C-alpha positions in Angstrom: -36.1 2.9 -72.8 -36.0 2.6 -69.0 -38.3 0.4 -66.9 -41.1 3.0 -66.8 -41.0 3.4 -70.6 -41.1 -0.4 -71.1 -44.0 -1.0 -68.7 -46.0 1.8 -70.4 -46.0 -0.2 -73.7 -48.7 -2.5 -72.5 -51.0 -2.4 -69.5 -50.4 -6.0 -68.7 -46.6 -5.6 -68.3 -46.5 -4.3 -64.7 -48.2 -7.5 -63.6 -45.6 -9.5 -65.5 -42.7 -7.5 -63.9 -44.2 -8.0 -60.4 -44.5 -11.8 -61.0 -41.0 -12.1 -62.2 -39.7 -10.2 -59.2 -41.5 -12.5 -56.9 -40.1 -15.7 -58.4 -36.8 -15.1 -60.2 -33.6 -15.8 -58.2 -31.2 -13.2 -59.6 -27.4 -13.2 -59.7 -24.6 -11.0 -60.9 -25.4 -11.7 -64.6 -29.1 -12.1 -64.3 -30.6 -9.1 -62.6 -33.1 -6.3 -63.3 -30.6 -4.5 -65.6 -30.1 -7.7 -67.7 -33.9 -8.1 -68.2 -34.2 -4.4 -69.2 -31.4 -4.7 -71.7 -32.8 -7.9 -73.2 -36.2 -6.2 -73.5 -34.8 -3.2 -75.3 -32.9 -5.4 -77.8 -35.8 -7.8 -78.3 -37.8 -4.8 -79.5 -34.9 -3.6 -81.7 -34.5 -7.1 -83.3 -38.3 -7.4 -84.0 -39.7 -3.8 -84.1 -42.9 -4.8 -85.9 -44.0 -7.3 -83.3 -46.6 -6.3 -80.6 -44.8 -4.7 -77.7 -46.7 -6.6 -74.9 -45.7 -10.2 -75.8 -42.2 -9.1 -76.9 -41.4 -7.4 -73.6 -43.1 -10.1 -71.6 -40.8 -12.7 -73.2 -37.7 -10.6 -72.3 -39.0 -10.1 -68.7 -39.7 -13.8 -68.2 -36.9 -15.6 -70.1 -34.9 -16.2 -66.9 -37.8 -16.5 -64.4 -36.4 -19.9 -63.5 -32.7 -19.0 -63.1 -30.4 -21.9 -62.1 -26.7 -21.5 -61.3 -24.3 -22.5 -64.1 -23.2 -25.6 -62.0 -26.7 -26.7 -61.2 -27.6 -30.2 -62.4 -30.8 -28.9 -64.1 -29.2 -25.9 -65.7 -29.9 -27.2 -69.2 -33.6 -27.4 -68.4 -33.9 -23.9 -67.0 -35.5 -22.5 -70.1 -38.0 -25.3 -70.3 -39.0 -24.7 -66.7 -39.3 -21.0 -67.4 -41.5 -21.7 -70.4 -43.8 -23.9 -68.3 -44.0 -21.1 -65.7 -45.0 -18.7 -68.5 -47.7 -21.1 -69.7 -49.1 -21.4 -66.2 -49.0 -17.7 -65.4 -49.5 -15.3 -68.3 -53.2 -16.2 -69.0 -54.0 -15.0 -65.5 -52.2 -11.7 -66.3 -54.4 -11.0 -69.3 -52.5 -12.7 -72.2 -54.4 -14.7 -74.8 -53.7 -18.4 -75.3 -51.9 -17.5 -78.6 -49.8 -14.8 -77.0 -48.9 -17.0 -74.1 -47.8 -19.8 -76.4 -45.7 -17.5 -78.5 -44.0 -16.1 -75.4 -43.5 -19.6 -73.9 -41.9 -21.0 -77.1 -39.5 -18.0 -77.3 -38.5 -18.4 -73.7 -38.0 -22.2 -74.1 -35.8 -21.8 -77.2 -33.7 -18.8 -76.2 -31.2 -20.8 -74.2 -27.7 -21.5 -75.6 -27.4 -24.7 -73.6 -30.6 -26.0 -75.1 -29.2 -25.6 -78.6 -32.5 -24.8 -80.2 -33.0 -22.7 -83.4 -36.2 -20.7 -82.8 -38.9 -21.0 -85.5 -40.8 -17.8 -84.6 -39.9 -14.2 -85.1 -40.3 -13.5 -81.4 -38.1 -16.5 -80.6 -35.3 -15.3 -82.9 -35.5 -11.7 -81.5 -35.4 -12.9 -77.9 -32.5 -15.3 -78.5 -30.5 -12.6 -80.3 -31.2 -10.1 -77.5 -30.1 -12.5 -74.8 -26.9 -13.5 -76.6 -26.0 -9.9 -77.3 -25.9 -9.3 -73.6 -23.2 -12.0 -73.3 -20.9 -10.1 -75.7 -18.9 -6.9 -75.7 -17.9 -5.0 -72.6 -21.1 -6.1 -70.8 -20.2 -9.7 -71.6 -16.8 -9.3 -70.0 -18.4 -7.9 -66.9 -21.0 -10.6 -66.7 -18.6 -13.5 -67.2 -16.3 -12.1 -64.5 -19.3 -11.6 -62.1 -20.5 -15.2 -62.6 -16.9 -16.5 -62.2 -16.6 -14.8 -58.9 -19.9 -16.3 -57.7 -18.8 -19.8 -58.7 -15.4 -19.4 -57.2 -13.6 -19.9 -60.5 -10.0 -19.0 -61.0 -9.6 -16.2 -63.5 -7.5 -18.3 -65.9 -5.3 -21.4 -66.1 -1.8 -20.4 -64.8 0.3 -22.0 -67.6 -2.2 -22.5 -70.5 -4.7 -19.6 -70.4 -5.8 -20.1 -74.0 -6.5 -23.9 -73.5 -4.1 -24.9 -76.3 -3.0 -28.2 -74.7 -6.0 -29.0 -72.6 -9.8 -29.0 -72.9 -11.4 -25.7 -71.9 -13.1 -25.9 -68.5 -15.3 -23.0 -67.8 -16.4 -24.3 -64.4 -12.7 -24.0 -63.3 -11.5 -21.0 -65.2 -13.4 -17.8 -66.1 -11.4 -17.1 -69.3 -12.3 -20.6 -70.6 -15.9 -19.4 -71.0 -14.8 -17.3 -73.9 -13.7 -20.5 -75.7 -16.6 -22.8 -74.6 -19.3 -20.3 -75.5 -18.7 -16.5 -76.0 -16.5 -16.6 -79.1 -18.9 -19.1 -80.7 -21.9 -16.8 -80.5 -21.1 -14.6 -83.5 -22.6 -16.4 -86.5 -25.6 -17.7 -84.6 -27.7 -14.5 -84.7 -30.8 -14.6 -86.8 -32.0 -11.0 -87.1 -30.3 -8.2 -89.1 -30.1 -5.9 -86.0 -28.7 -8.8 -83.9 -26.1 -9.8 -86.5 -24.7 -6.3 -86.9 -24.5 -5.7 -83.1 -23.0 -9.1 -82.5 -20.1 -8.4 -84.9 -19.4 -5.1 -83.2 -19.5 -6.6 -79.7 -17.4 -9.6 -80.7 -14.6 -7.3 -81.9 -14.7 -5.6 -78.5 -14.4 -8.9 -76.8 -11.5 -10.0 -79.0 -9.7 -6.7 -78.3 -10.1 -7.4 -74.6 -8.5 -10.8 -75.0 -5.7 -9.3 -77.1 -4.9 -6.9 -74.3 -5.1 -9.7 -71.8 -2.6 -11.7 -73.9 -0.3 -8.6 -74.0 -0.4 -8.2 -70.2 0.2 -12.0 -69.6 2.9 -12.1 -72.2 1.4 -15.3 -73.5 0.5 -15.0 -77.2 -3.1 -16.2 -78.0 -3.7 -18.8 -80.7 -4.3 -17.5 -84.2 
């Protein structure tokens, strides 16, 4: 589904999209295309949920988007959830719908470490994590690394075998601090199946990188 198809699912969604556009500070990994991909996969991970709240959760999950090196980065999902609570009632969402969306937005974040206890929360978390994996995940981590001015990899120990991984200094280290840890955290059947496929793609990329570097990766 493209943006027009998604917005057509519920008459309230154009207002949500307009609000997000007015407030979200996007970056290479958190742009319109990311929001649309997360919306499509939220629907696939929970196809029986009402479309309006599910897509609204995907659209708003990064409305407060802070850089990876921002001191409040770990609180970004909580700030987004509060913004949802303050705004969605004025866009036509019921109190119950607003709370469901806000809880999903609050708990989707990897850095928060939460396990969602709602169906929408599980679907949104899976959809967002899927976008960090596979070929898209490789592109996104490289884009963020460029924005932060990170080196691509450690010159003598690219696989962090004799040092602690530092993904603020080296882009490849983000595979070890987060990306390769995602598979196994997915909660919906659709998310689990797609995560396995995308993780294999990402591991194949690292194997090719190891071959080109002529530095064997750890087992």
